C-alpha positions as CSV (number, residue, x, y, z in Angstrom):
1,M,-26.6,-100.1,-96.1
2,K,-23.8,-98.7,-98.5
3,L,-21.3,-96.1,-98.1
4,D,-23.1,-93.6,-100.7
5,G,-25.9,-93.6,-99.2
6,M,-24.5,-91.9,-95.7
7,T,-24.7,-88.6,-94.7
8,K,-21.3,-86.7,-93.7
9,D,-22.2,-86.6,-90.1
10,E,-22.7,-90.8,-90.3
11,R,-19.6,-91.3,-92.3
12,S,-17.5,-89.2,-89.3
13,L,-19.5,-90.7,-86.3
14,L,-18.4,-94.4,-88.6
15,L,-15.0,-93.6,-88.1
16,Y,-15.0,-92.6,-84.3
17,L,-17.0,-95.2,-83.7
18,E,-14.4,-97.3,-85.6
19,T,-11.6,-95.6,-83.8
20,R,-12.9,-96.2,-80.5
21,A,-13.7,-100.0,-81.7
22,V,-10.0,-100.3,-82.6
23,D,-8.2,-98.3,-80.1
24,Y,-10.2,-98.7,-76.6
25,G,-11.6,-102.1,-77.1
26,G,-15.2,-101.0,-78.3
27,K,-15.1,-98.0,-74.4
28,V,-17.0,-94.4,-76.3
29,D,-16.3,-91.3,-74.5
30,V,-19.9,-90.0,-75.2
31,R,-18.5,-86.2,-74.7
32,H,-17.4,-86.4,-78.3
33,M,-21.1,-87.3,-79.3
34,N,-23.7,-84.5,-79.5
35,K,-27.5,-85.5,-79.6
36,E,-27.4,-87.1,-83.5
37,D,-24.9,-88.5,-83.2
38,M,-26.5,-90.7,-80.2
39,D,-29.8,-90.8,-82.4
40,I,-27.7,-92.2,-85.5
41,A,-26.0,-94.6,-83.1
42,K,-29.1,-95.7,-81.6
43,G,-31.0,-96.4,-84.5
44,W,-27.9,-98.1,-86.3
45,N,-28.0,-100.5,-83.2
46,T,-31.6,-101.0,-83.6
47,M,-31.3,-102.1,-87.5
48,G,-27.9,-104.9,-86.3
49,F,-25.8,-102.3,-88.1
50,L,-23.5,-101.9,-84.4
51,K,-24.3,-102.7,-81.4
52,F,-24.1,-99.7,-79.5
53,G,-25.0,-99.5,-75.1
54,R,-24.4,-97.9,-72.3
55,I,-21.0,-99.5,-69.2
56,K,-22.2,-100.3,-65.6
57,F,-22.0,-97.4,-63.7
58,H,-19.3,-99.4,-61.4
59,D,-17.4,-99.8,-64.7
60,I,-17.1,-96.8,-66.3
61,T,-13.6,-95.7,-66.4
62,H,-12.1,-92.6,-67.9
63,N,-15.9,-90.9,-69.3
64,M,-16.7,-93.3,-70.8
65,S,-19.9,-94.6,-70.3
66,H,-21.2,-96.5,-73.2
67,W,-19.4,-99.3,-75.3
68,C,-19.7,-100.5,-79.4
69,E,-19.2,-103.5,-81.7
70,L,-19.4,-103.0,-85.1
71,S,-21.0,-105.9,-87.5
72,D,-19.2,-107.8,-90.3
73,E,-21.4,-105.2,-92.4
74,A,-19.8,-101.6,-90.1
75,W,-16.5,-103.0,-90.2
76,A,-16.3,-103.2,-94.0
77,I,-17.8,-99.7,-94.8
78,A,-15.6,-98.2,-92.2
79,H,-12.3,-99.3,-94.3
80,E,-14.3,-98.4,-97.7
81,E,-14.7,-94.7,-95.9
82,R,-11.6,-94.6,-94.2
83,R,-9.9,-95.4,-97.8
84,A,-12.7,-92.7,-99.5
85,R,-11.5,-89.8,-97.2
86,Y,-7.4,-90.8,-97.8
87,E,-8.5,-89.9,-101.6
88,R,-10.1,-87.0,-100.5
89,L,-7.3,-85.3,-99.2
90,A,-4.1,-86.9,-100.5
91,P,-4.6,-84.1,-103.7
92,Q,-4.8,-81.5,-100.7
93,Q,-1.0,-82.4,-99.9
94,T,1.0,-79.6,-98.8
95,F,4.1,-81.1,-98.3
96,S,7.7,-82.9,-99.8
97,K,7.7,-86.0,-99.5
98,V,11.6,-87.4,-99.3
99,G,12.1,-91.0,-100.1
100,V,10.1,-91.7,-102.9
101,D,10.6,-91.9,-106.8
């Protein structure tokens, strides 16, 4: 899979799942996902781009009912997209910077 072949929705979902992996140990709150996101995640799971599934009922905490694990490829593409997103947003900055020459 390549970043330039991904849709905006796929890019956004990848970054959401990457954030959940980093900040929550892979636990996912699917209230922040719609049907299309769920379909994409299940497809990625099938193709091995990442692992995605449900957490057993007794282990669900704080509405985190699913889990994800990114493949090495998914980690690399997520990093690439984070950098690309910054490059798209940086020129739009409307604040003054202090401490730079």
